[in-house]
C-alpha positions as CSV (number, residue, x, y, z in Angstrom):
1,M,-17.6,22.2,-4.8
2,S,-15.4,22.3,-1.7
3,A,-13.3,19.4,-0.8
4,P,-13.9,17.3,2.3
5,A,-11.9,18.9,5.2
6,D,-9.5,17.2,7.7
7,Q,-8.9,14.0,5.7
8,P,-6.0,11.7,6.9
9,I,-2.7,12.7,5.4
10,G,-1.7,9.8,3.0
11,L,1.6,9.1,1.4
12,R,1.1,11.2,-1.7
13,A,-0.1,14.3,0.4
14,G,2.8,13.7,2.8
15,I,5.4,13.7,0.0
16,W,4.0,17.0,-1.4
17,A,3.9,18.6,2.1
18,F,7.5,17.4,2.8
19,A,8.7,18.8,-0.6
20,A,7.1,22.1,0.1
21,A,8.6,22.3,3.5
22,L,12.1,21.7,2.1
23,L,11.7,24.3,-0.6
24,W,10.3,26.8,2.0
25,G,13.6,26.3,3.9
26,G,15.3,28.4,1.3
27,N,13.0,31.3,1.6
28,A,14.8,33.2,4.4
29,V,18.1,32.6,2.7
30,F,17.0,33.9,-0.6
31,I,15.3,36.9,1.1
32,K,18.6,37.7,2.7
33,M,20.4,37.4,-0.7
34,G,17.8,39.5,-2.4
35,L,18.1,42.3,0.2
36,Q,21.7,42.8,-1.0
37,G,20.2,44.5,-4.1
38,M,16.7,45.6,-3.1
39,P,15.0,47.2,-0.1
40,P,12.6,44.9,1.8
41,I,9.2,46.4,0.9
42,A,10.0,46.7,-2.8
43,M,11.3,43.2,-2.8
44,A,8.1,42.0,-1.3
45,G,6.1,43.7,-4.1
46,A,8.3,42.2,-6.8
47,R,8.1,38.8,-5.2
48,F,4.3,38.7,-5.2
49,A,4.0,40.2,-8.6
50,I,6.0,37.2,-9.9
51,G,3.9,35.0,-7.6
52,A,0.6,36.3,-9.0
53,L,1.8,35.7,-12.5
54,T,2.9,32.2,-11.6
55,V,-0.4,31.4,-10.0
56,G,-2.4,33.0,-12.8
57,A,-0.5,30.9,-15.4
58,G,-1.2,27.8,-13.3
59,A,-4.9,28.7,-13.2
60,L,-5.0,29.3,-17.0
61,V,-3.4,25.9,-17.7
62,A,-5.7,24.2,-15.3
63,G,-8.8,26.0,-16.6
64,I,-9.7,27.6,-13.3
65,S,-11.5,30.9,-13.3
66,L,-10.1,33.5,-11.0
67,R,-13.4,35.3,-10.8
68,G,-16.6,34.3,-8.9
69,L,-15.6,35.7,-5.5
70,A,-19.0,37.1,-4.6
71,G,-19.5,37.0,-0.8
72,N,-15.9,36.2,-0.1
73,W,-14.4,39.7,-0.3
74,R,-14.6,40.3,3.5
75,G,-12.7,37.1,4.2
76,L,-10.1,38.1,1.5
77,G,-9.8,41.5,3.1
78,A,-9.0,40.0,6.5
79,L,-6.5,37.6,4.9
80,Q,-4.9,40.6,3.2
81,L,-4.3,42.5,6.5
82,V,-2.7,39.4,8.0
83,F,-0.7,38.6,4.8
84,V,0.8,42.1,4.3
85,S,1.7,42.4,8.0
86,Q,3.4,39.0,8.0
87,I,5.5,39.6,4.8
88,L,6.6,43.1,6.0
89,L,7.7,41.8,9.3
90,L,9.6,38.9,7.6
91,N,11.5,41.0,5.1
92,V,12.4,43.8,7.5
93,G,13.3,41.3,10.2
94,A,15.5,39.3,7.8
95,W,17.3,42.6,7.0
96,C,18.2,43.0,10.7
97,T,19.2,39.4,11.6
98,T,20.9,36.4,9.9
99,A,19.3,34.1,7.4
100,S,19.8,31.1,9.7
101,R,18.2,32.7,12.7
102,A,15.3,33.9,10.5
103,A,14.9,30.4,9.1
104,V,14.4,29.0,12.6
105,L,12.1,31.8,13.9
106,I,9.8,32.1,11.0
107,N,9.2,28.3,11.3
108,T,7.7,28.7,14.8
109,Y,4.5,29.3,12.9
110,P,3.1,25.7,13.3
111,F,2.7,26.1,17.0
112,F,1.0,29.5,16.5
113,T,-1.2,27.7,13.9
114,A,-2.1,25.1,16.6
115,L,-2.9,27.9,19.1
116,F,-5.1,29.9,16.7
117,A,-6.8,26.7,15.4
118,H,-7.8,25.9,18.9
119,F,-9.9,29.1,19.1
120,L,-11.0,29.4,15.5
121,L,-11.4,25.9,14.1
122,P,-13.7,23.7,16.2
123,A,-12.3,20.4,14.9
124,D,-8.7,21.4,15.7
125,R,-8.4,21.7,19.5
126,L,-5.4,21.8,21.7
127,S,-4.7,18.7,23.9
128,P,-2.1,18.0,26.6
129,V,0.2,16.5,24.0
130,K,0.0,19.6,21.8
131,V,0.6,21.8,24.8
132,L,3.8,19.9,25.5
133,G,4.9,20.4,22.0
134,L,4.2,24.1,22.2
135,L,6.3,24.4,25.3
136,C,9.2,22.5,23.7
137,A,9.1,24.8,20.6
138,F,8.8,27.9,22.8
139,A,11.9,26.8,24.7
140,G,13.8,26.8,21.4
141,V,12.7,30.4,20.8
142,V,13.7,31.4,24.3
143,L,17.1,29.9,23.8
144,L,17.6,31.8,20.6
145,F,16.6,35.1,22.2
146,A,18.8,34.4,25.2
147,E,21.7,34.1,22.8
148,S,20.7,37.4,21.1
149,L,20.9,39.2,24.5
150,T,24.5,38.0,24.9
151,L,25.7,39.1,21.5
152,L,27.5,42.4,21.1
153,D,25.6,43.1,17.9
154,T,22.2,43.8,19.5
155,T,20.5,44.5,16.1
156,Y,19.9,40.7,16.0
157,L,17.5,41.2,18.8
158,L,15.2,43.5,16.8
159,G,15.4,41.3,13.7
160,D,14.7,38.2,15.7
161,A,11.6,39.8,17.3
162,L,10.3,41.0,14.0
163,V,10.7,37.6,12.3
164,L,9.0,35.9,15.4
165,G,6.1,38.3,14.9
166,S,6.0,37.3,11.3
167,G,5.8,33.6,12.4
168,L,2.8,34.5,14.6
169,F,1.0,36.2,11.7
170,L,1.9,33.2,9.4
171,G,0.3,30.9,11.9
172,L,-2.8,33.0,11.9
173,R,-2.8,33.1,8.1
174,Q,-2.8,29.3,7.9
175,V,-6.1,29.3,9.9
176,V,-7.7,32.1,7.9
177,L,-6.7,30.3,4.7
178,K,-8.2,27.1,6.1
179,R,-11.5,28.8,6.5
180,L,-11.4,30.5,3.1
181,V,-10.4,27.6,0.9
182,R,-13.4,25.6,1.9
183,G,-15.5,27.9,-0.4
184,L,-12.9,29.0,-2.9
185,H,-10.4,27.3,-5.2
186,P,-6.8,27.6,-4.0
187,Y,-5.8,29.4,-7.2
188,Q,-8.4,32.1,-6.5
189,V,-7.2,32.6,-3.0
190,L,-3.5,32.7,-3.9
191,F,-3.9,35.0,-6.9
192,W,-6.0,37.6,-5.1
193,Q,-3.9,37.4,-2.0
194,A,-0.8,38.3,-4.1
195,A,-2.5,40.7,-6.5
196,L,-4.3,42.8,-3.8
197,S,-1.1,43.2,-1.9
198,L,0.8,44.9,-4.8
199,P,-0.7,48.4,-4.4
200,I,0.0,48.3,-0.7
201,F,3.6,47.3,-1.1
202,G,4.0,49.8,-3.9
203,V,2.7,52.7,-1.8
204,L,4.7,51.7,1.3
205,S,7.9,51.4,-0.7
206,L,7.3,54.9,-2.3
207,I,6.9,56.3,1.2
208,W,9.7,54.6,3.1
209,E,12.2,53.5,0.3
210,R,12.2,56.5,-2.0
211,E,16.0,57.0,-1.8
212,A,16.9,53.3,-1.7
213,V,19.7,52.1,-4.0
214,Y,19.0,49.1,-6.3
215,H,21.7,46.7,-7.5
216,F,20.7,43.8,-9.7
217,D,23.1,40.9,-10.4
218,L,22.5,37.2,-11.1
219,A,22.4,36.4,-7.3
220,V,19.7,39.1,-6.6
221,I,17.7,38.1,-9.7
222,G,17.9,34.4,-8.9
223,A,16.9,35.1,-5.2
224,L,13.9,37.1,-6.4
225,L,12.8,34.4,-8.9
226,Y,13.1,31.7,-6.1
227,Q,10.9,33.8,-3.8
228,G,8.4,34.5,-6.5
229,V,8.1,31.4,-8.6
230,V,9.1,28.7,-6.1
231,V,7.8,30.0,-2.8
232,A,5.0,32.5,-3.6
233,G,3.9,30.4,-6.6
234,L,4.5,26.6,-6.4
235,C,4.9,26.2,-2.6
236,F,1.8,28.3,-1.9
237,I,-0.3,26.3,-4.5
238,I,0.8,23.0,-2.9
239,W,0.2,24.2,0.7
240,V,-3.2,25.8,0.1
241,S,-4.3,22.8,-1.9
242,L,-3.4,20.6,1.1
243,L,-5.1,22.9,3.5
244,R,-8.4,22.3,1.7
245,R,-8.3,18.7,2.6
246,H,-6.2,18.3,5.8
247,S,-6.0,19.6,9.3
248,A,-4.1,23.0,9.5
249,S,-2.2,22.0,12.7
250,R,-1.4,18.4,11.6
251,L,0.1,19.6,8.3
252,G,2.5,21.6,10.4
253,V,4.4,18.4,11.3
254,Y,6.1,18.5,7.9
255,S,7.6,21.9,8.6
256,F,10.1,20.2,11.0
257,A,12.2,19.9,7.8
258,T,12.2,23.6,7.1
259,P,14.5,25.0,9.8
260,P,17.3,22.5,9.1
261,A,17.1,23.2,5.4
262,G,17.2,26.9,6.0
263,V,20.1,26.8,8.4
264,L,22.2,24.5,6.2
265,L,21.5,26.6,3.1
266,S,22.5,29.8,5.0
267,A,25.8,28.2,5.9
268,A,26.4,26.9,2.4
269,L,25.3,30.0,0.4
270,L,26.0,32.9,2.8
271,N,28.8,31.4,4.9
272,E,27.0,32.1,8.1
273,T,28.3,30.6,11.3
274,I,25.9,28.2,13.0
275,S,26.4,28.5,16.8
276,P,25.7,25.7,19.2
277,A,22.7,27.6,20.6
278,L,21.2,27.9,17.1
279,W,21.6,24.1,16.6
280,A,19.9,23.5,19.9
281,S,17.1,26.0,19.2
282,M,16.5,24.4,15.8
283,A,16.2,21.0,17.4
284,L,13.8,22.1,20.1
285,V,11.6,23.9,17.5
286,A,11.6,20.9,15.3
287,V,10.8,18.4,18.1
288,G,8.1,20.7,19.4
289,I,6.4,20.9,16.0
290,A,6.5,17.1,15.7
291,I,5.0,16.7,19.2
292,V,2.2,19.2,18.5
293,N,1.2,17.3,15.4
294,R,1.8,13.7,16.5
295,E,-1.5,13.1,18.1
296,G,-3.8,11.2,15.7
297,G,-1.2,11.6,13.0
């Protein structure tokens, strides 16, 4: 039985959403750390192999069957295309830019979610307040790209563009997930989303990364486990469970905590310099996300 959709977000749900948003803040940082020992496509495959095992173990403990998907394969196929595109853009983009910039740009996804929800979810329409929030967040992105154009190292520009594209696909994925989880259990969606991506990542890695050099140390292994267990496992379970019950765009308000967490972690763990433009961009994106989701919240 599917859960009622678009319930008000209470204290308990809010705490879970906020915790997931904070943990998600480390994703770009640990992707950057993992890339020091693995190429981006292979790391995506390893991450979601671990994620599938984590979700499968959770389903086993909870007594949830991962079968019974008759009639849902078309939706899962559409989700798979969006999912693989999003992860590839994120990992390759993070390779070409800094973790702090990637943390800000990937977390533009809530206003892409609001945009896609307007067209694909009848109960989740844009309003003048949401449009104001979108413009504010967009100004933050423009500021970050303006800084990229003034930097001598223009490879940041390519990486920034790829991660922004990943944010767009992530926003679309939230809406596709919202539609899917009304008829499926979150464990089913997450397990098959990860499991079906593994052959794709494997083939692409064999084609494009055949001569890549691998180097595993504690930092790389720890980064991979964080991406697989914490993000692809626990965070995804929390978020998709929340999407079953609450508005896709309104949940995005909690992601205001993700860019600051990512930027601060990148400074602490990778010694990245945080420029004034990056601070300002992060603030504009966070405020925009909050405005988009304030109405009726």
